[in-house]
C-alpha positions as CSV (number, residue, x, y, z in Angstrom):
1,M,14.8,-11.4,-7.0
2,F,15.4,-13.7,-4.0
3,P,18.6,-15.8,-4.4
4,A,18.1,-19.6,-4.3
5,E,19.7,-20.0,-0.9
6,V,17.3,-17.4,0.5
7,R,14.3,-19.0,-1.0
8,T,15.1,-22.3,0.7
9,T,15.0,-20.5,4.1
10,M,11.6,-18.9,3.4
11,K,9.4,-21.9,3.9
12,Q,7.2,-19.9,6.3
13,S,6.7,-16.9,3.9
14,L,3.6,-16.4,1.8
15,A,3.7,-17.1,-1.9
16,L,5.8,-14.7,-4.0
17,H,4.5,-12.9,-7.1
18,R,6.5,-10.9,-9.6
19,L,5.9,-7.2,-9.7
20,G,5.0,-6.7,-13.4
21,R,8.0,-7.1,-15.6
22,S,10.4,-5.8,-12.9
23,P,12.9,-8.2,-11.2
24,V,11.2,-7.7,-7.9
25,E,9.1,-10.4,-6.3
26,I,6.7,-9.6,-3.4
27,T,4.5,-11.6,-1.2
28,R,0.9,-11.3,-2.2
29,L,0.1,-9.8,1.2
30,G,2.2,-6.9,2.4
31,L,2.3,-4.8,5.5
32,G,1.3,-1.1,5.0
33,S,2.9,1.0,7.7
34,A,0.6,4.1,7.8
35,P,-1.1,2.9,11.0
36,L,2.3,2.2,12.6
37,G,2.9,6.0,12.1
38,G,0.0,6.8,14.3
39,L,-2.7,7.3,11.6
40,F,-5.8,8.5,13.5
41,T,-4.6,6.8,16.7
42,P,-1.2,6.8,18.4
43,V,0.8,3.6,18.5
44,S,3.5,2.8,21.0
45,D,7.0,1.6,19.9
46,A,6.3,-1.8,21.6
47,D,3.0,-2.3,19.7
48,A,4.6,-1.3,16.5
49,E,7.5,-3.8,17.0
50,A,5.0,-6.5,17.9
51,T,3.0,-5.9,14.8
52,I,5.9,-6.0,12.5
53,A,7.3,-9.1,14.2
54,R,4.0,-10.9,13.9
55,A,3.7,-10.0,10.2
56,W,7.1,-11.5,9.7
57,A,6.2,-14.6,11.6
58,L,3.1,-15.0,9.5
59,G,5.2,-15.0,6.3
60,I,4.8,-11.4,5.1
61,R,8.0,-10.3,3.3
62,Y,6.8,-7.1,1.6
63,F,6.8,-3.9,3.6
64,D,5.7,-0.4,2.5
65,T,6.4,2.9,4.2
66,A,6.8,6.6,3.4
67,P,8.2,9.8,5.1
68,L,4.6,11.0,5.4
69,Y,3.5,8.1,7.7
70,G,3.9,9.6,11.2
71,F,6.4,12.1,9.7
72,G,9.2,9.6,9.8
73,I,8.0,7.4,12.7
74,A,6.9,4.5,10.4
75,E,10.2,4.4,8.6
76,H,12.1,4.4,12.0
77,R,10.0,1.6,13.3
78,L,10.1,-0.6,10.2
79,G,13.9,-0.1,9.9
80,A,14.4,-1.0,13.6
81,F,13.0,-4.5,12.8
82,L,14.1,-5.1,9.2
83,R,17.7,-4.1,9.7
84,N,18.1,-7.2,11.9
85,Q,16.9,-9.5,9.2
86,P,18.9,-10.8,6.2
87,R,18.6,-8.0,3.6
88,D,17.8,-10.3,0.7
89,S,14.9,-11.9,2.6
90,F,12.4,-9.0,2.3
91,V,11.2,-6.3,-0.1
92,L,10.8,-2.7,1.1
93,S,9.2,0.2,-0.7
94,T,9.2,3.8,0.4
95,K,8.2,7.1,-1.3
96,V,9.5,10.4,-2.5
97,G,7.9,13.8,-2.9
98,R,7.8,15.0,0.7
99,L,10.7,16.2,2.8
100,L,10.4,16.4,6.5
101,R,11.3,19.8,7.9
102,R,10.7,21.6,11.2
103,P,8.5,24.7,10.7
104,A,10.1,28.0,11.4
105,G,8.7,30.1,14.3
106,G,7.9,27.7,17.1
107,D,5.9,24.5,17.6
108,P,4.2,23.0,14.6
109,P,0.4,22.8,14.5
110,D,-1.3,19.6,15.5
111,D,-1.9,17.2,12.7
112,D,-5.4,15.9,12.2
113,A,-4.3,12.5,10.8
114,Y,-1.1,11.4,12.5
115,K,-0.9,11.3,16.3
116,G,2.2,11.3,18.5
117,T,4.5,12.7,15.8
118,P,7.8,14.5,16.0
119,P,8.0,18.3,15.3
120,E,9.0,17.9,11.6
121,R,6.2,18.3,9.0
122,P,6.1,17.2,5.4
123,V,6.9,19.7,2.7
124,F,6.2,18.8,-1.0
125,D,9.3,18.6,-3.2
126,F,9.2,16.7,-6.4
127,S,12.4,18.2,-7.8
128,Y,15.3,16.0,-8.9
129,D,17.5,17.2,-6.0
130,G,14.6,17.0,-3.5
131,V,14.0,13.4,-4.4
132,M,17.7,12.5,-4.0
133,R,17.6,14.2,-0.6
134,S,14.4,12.3,0.3
135,V,16.0,8.9,-0.5
136,D,19.1,9.7,1.6
137,E,17.0,10.8,4.5
138,S,14.7,7.8,4.3
139,L,17.7,5.5,4.3
140,G,18.9,7.3,7.4
141,R,15.6,6.8,9.2
142,L,15.4,3.2,8.1
143,G,19.0,2.4,9.0
144,L,19.4,0.5,5.8
145,D,21.7,0.9,2.8
146,R,19.0,0.4,0.1
147,V,15.3,0.1,-0.6
148,D,13.9,-2.1,-3.4
149,I,11.0,0.1,-4.7
150,L,10.5,3.8,-4.8
151,F,7.1,5.5,-5.5
152,V,6.5,9.1,-6.3
153,H,3.9,9.9,-3.6
154,D,0.7,11.8,-4.2
155,P,1.8,14.2,-7.0
156,D,-1.8,15.1,-7.6
157,H,-1.1,18.9,-8.1
158,H,2.5,18.4,-9.2
159,H,2.4,16.5,-12.4
160,D,4.9,18.5,-14.3
161,E,7.4,18.6,-11.4
162,A,7.0,14.8,-11.0
163,I,7.8,14.2,-14.7
164,D,10.6,16.7,-15.0
165,G,12.2,16.0,-11.6
166,A,11.1,13.0,-9.6
167,F,10.9,10.4,-12.3
168,R,14.3,11.6,-13.7
169,A,15.8,11.0,-10.3
170,L,14.2,7.6,-9.9
171,D,15.2,6.5,-13.4
172,R,18.8,7.3,-12.6
173,L,18.6,5.4,-9.2
174,R,17.2,2.4,-11.1
175,S,19.8,2.6,-13.8
176,D,22.7,2.6,-11.4
177,G,21.2,-0.3,-9.4
178,T,20.3,1.6,-6.3
179,V,16.7,0.5,-6.6
180,Q,15.0,-2.3,-8.5
181,A,11.7,-0.8,-9.5
182,I,10.1,2.7,-9.6
183,G,6.6,4.1,-10.0
184,A,4.0,6.2,-8.3
185,G,1.6,5.8,-5.4
186,M,-1.7,7.6,-5.4
187,N,-5.3,7.6,-4.3
188,Q,-6.5,8.3,-7.8
189,H,-6.1,6.3,-11.0
190,A,-6.4,9.0,-13.7
191,M,-2.9,10.4,-13.2
192,L,-1.4,7.0,-12.8
193,T,-2.8,6.2,-16.2
194,R,-1.0,9.2,-17.6
195,F,2.2,8.2,-15.9
196,A,2.0,4.8,-17.6
197,S,2.6,6.6,-20.9
198,E,4.7,9.5,-19.8
199,A,7.2,8.0,-17.2
200,P,9.4,4.9,-17.1
201,C,7.3,3.1,-14.5
202,D,7.7,-0.5,-13.4
203,C,4.8,-0.4,-10.9
204,F,2.0,1.5,-9.3
205,L,0.6,1.6,-5.8
206,L,-3.2,2.4,-6.0
207,A,-5.2,3.0,-2.9
208,G,-8.9,2.6,-2.7
209,R,-9.8,2.6,-6.4
210,Y,-10.1,-1.1,-7.0
211,T,-12.0,-2.6,-4.2
212,L,-15.3,-4.4,-3.6
213,L,-16.9,-0.9,-3.3
214,D,-15.0,1.1,-5.9
215,Q,-13.9,-0.4,-9.3
216,S,-13.3,3.0,-10.9
217,A,-9.8,1.9,-12.0
218,L,-11.1,-1.1,-13.9
219,S,-11.7,0.1,-17.4
220,G,-8.5,2.2,-17.6
221,L,-5.6,1.6,-15.3
222,T,-5.9,-2.1,-14.6
223,A,-6.3,-2.9,-18.2
224,L,-3.3,-0.7,-19.1
225,C,-1.1,-2.2,-16.5
226,L,-1.9,-5.7,-17.7
227,R,-1.1,-4.8,-21.3
228,R,2.2,-3.0,-20.5
229,G,3.4,-5.4,-17.8
230,I,3.3,-2.7,-15.1
231,G,3.0,-4.2,-11.6
232,L,0.0,-3.1,-9.5
233,V,-0.1,-3.1,-5.8
234,L,-3.4,-2.2,-4.1
235,G,-3.8,-0.4,-0.8
236,G,-6.9,0.6,1.0
237,V,-8.8,-2.6,0.1
238,Y,-11.2,-1.9,3.1
239,N,-11.7,1.6,1.7
240,S,-10.3,3.2,4.9
241,G,-12.7,1.3,7.1
242,I,-16.2,0.9,5.6
243,L,-15.5,-2.7,4.4
244,A,-14.0,-3.6,7.8
245,A,-17.0,-2.3,9.8
246,P,-20.0,-1.2,7.6
247,R,-22.0,1.0,10.0
248,A,-23.1,4.5,10.3
249,G,-20.1,6.8,10.7
250,A,-17.8,4.5,8.9
251,T,-15.1,6.1,6.7
252,F,-14.7,5.9,3.0
253,D,-11.6,7.5,1.3
254,Y,-10.7,8.9,4.8
255,K,-14.0,10.8,5.1
256,K,-17.3,9.9,6.6
257,A,-19.2,7.7,4.1
258,D,-22.5,8.8,2.8
259,R,-25.6,6.8,3.5
260,A,-25.7,5.2,0.1
261,L,-22.2,3.7,0.5
262,V,-23.0,2.5,4.0
263,A,-26.1,0.8,2.7
264,R,-24.2,-0.9,-0.1
265,A,-21.5,-2.0,2.2
266,R,-24.1,-3.4,4.6
267,H,-25.8,-5.3,1.7
268,L,-22.4,-6.8,0.8
269,D,-21.9,-7.7,4.5
270,S,-25.3,-9.4,4.6
271,L,-24.6,-11.5,1.5
272,C,-21.2,-12.6,3.0
273,R,-22.9,-13.6,6.2
274,R,-25.5,-15.5,4.3
275,H,-22.8,-17.5,2.6
276,G,-20.9,-18.2,5.8
277,T,-18.0,-15.9,5.2
278,A,-16.7,-12.4,6.2
279,L,-16.8,-9.1,4.3
280,K,-13.1,-8.6,5.0
281,A,-12.3,-11.9,3.4
282,A,-14.4,-11.1,0.3
283,A,-12.7,-7.7,0.0
284,I,-9.2,-9.2,0.1
285,R,-10.1,-12.0,-2.3
286,F,-11.8,-9.6,-4.8
287,S,-8.8,-7.2,-4.9
288,L,-6.3,-10.1,-5.4
289,T,-8.2,-11.7,-8.2
290,H,-7.5,-9.2,-11.0
291,P,-4.6,-10.5,-13.1
292,A,-2.9,-7.1,-13.1
293,V,-2.6,-7.1,-9.3
294,S,0.7,-8.4,-7.9
295,G,-0.2,-7.9,-4.3
296,I,-2.1,-5.9,-1.7
297,L,-1.1,-3.9,1.4
298,L,-2.9,-4.5,4.7
299,G,-2.4,-1.9,7.4
300,A,-2.3,-2.9,11.1
301,R,-1.5,-1.2,14.4
302,S,-1.3,-4.4,16.5
303,A,-0.3,-8.0,16.3
304,R,-3.9,-9.0,16.6
305,E,-4.9,-6.9,13.6
306,I,-2.3,-8.3,11.3
307,E,-3.2,-11.8,12.5
308,E,-6.9,-11.2,11.7
309,N,-6.0,-9.7,8.2
310,V,-3.9,-12.8,7.3
311,A,-6.6,-15.1,8.6
312,M,-9.2,-13.3,6.5
313,A,-7.0,-13.7,3.4
314,K,-7.1,-17.4,4.0
315,L,-10.8,-17.7,4.7
316,D,-12.9,-19.6,2.3
317,V,-15.1,-17.4,0.1
318,P,-17.8,-19.5,-1.7
319,A,-18.2,-19.1,-5.4
320,A,-22.0,-18.7,-4.9
321,L,-21.3,-15.4,-3.1
322,W,-19.8,-13.8,-6.2
323,L,-22.7,-14.9,-8.3
324,D,-25.1,-13.2,-5.9
325,I,-23.0,-10.1,-5.8
326,R,-22.9,-9.8,-9.5
327,R,-26.6,-10.8,-9.9
328,E,-27.6,-7.9,-7.6
329,G,-25.5,-5.4,-9.5
330,L,-23.1,-4.7,-6.6
331,I,-19.9,-4.7,-8.7
332,D,-18.9,-3.7,-12.2
333,P,-20.0,-6.6,-14.5
334,A,-16.6,-6.5,-16.2
335,A,-14.7,-7.1,-13.0
336,P,-13.0,-10.6,-12.9
337,L,-14.3,-12.8,-10.1
338,P,-12.5,-15.6,-8.2
């Protein structure tokens, strides 16, 4: 995707990897922007700008966002930085399926997930016209004339509307060259597996279902993506926190993890320490190893966090660790190992 003259100026960027059979190439590490939208904790404009700038300096050239993230804040913040960079020097994905609208009748209720948000709230709309409006509104918030990848976002209870409306719209946008790749982004793999057969998808974004703790997508989705040349991007490789800090009260899939999961995460952490490495490093390396995976998204709310994530991706993970993890039955025996 990147022109030759752009590639020669990208010596500091991370390695590029093609997204399935699409023309898009992404860096293996991408920046996920949900934390920059104030997920669970508010983030200042200055901290968001510093985070994005540090990710860029570290070589990240793939950035993912969505109207949901901070109800438009994440798109605004990413766009403020990216529109000052050469447009062909990065890849950007956003999502459709939610329009941001101010509720009628006064102030909106507080949101449990995103902090410091504007008064608009997301409203599901997977119709053809709704998707077209969503794209136009995202471009307005980003201050850009195009994005590279569009994902249908969380259509868990809207399968038919996504097939009849959203994917028709995305297929048209891809056909006329407005975007380069289309797909769906979800926290579950079953519906993505259906979309692989029912919709004209180039790629998927799967959060939390192919990780060191959860390989539930292994037997179905990952194998199907590999066979059909559908690019796979993974989010949530720390399973929303438990693989970053495996302790009582840790979160898994955005909820408090049960004791069995905490115990397994602690066991993994203990093995990593015994082999002189870090659990975060092992989590990143494991998720990147499957041949269907084009890249992963790492969320961060500060320059320090993205620095740590990139450092973890480069940390040595001994081969003996994987043998111990498999020997002790901590991962699916069919999962490919580094």
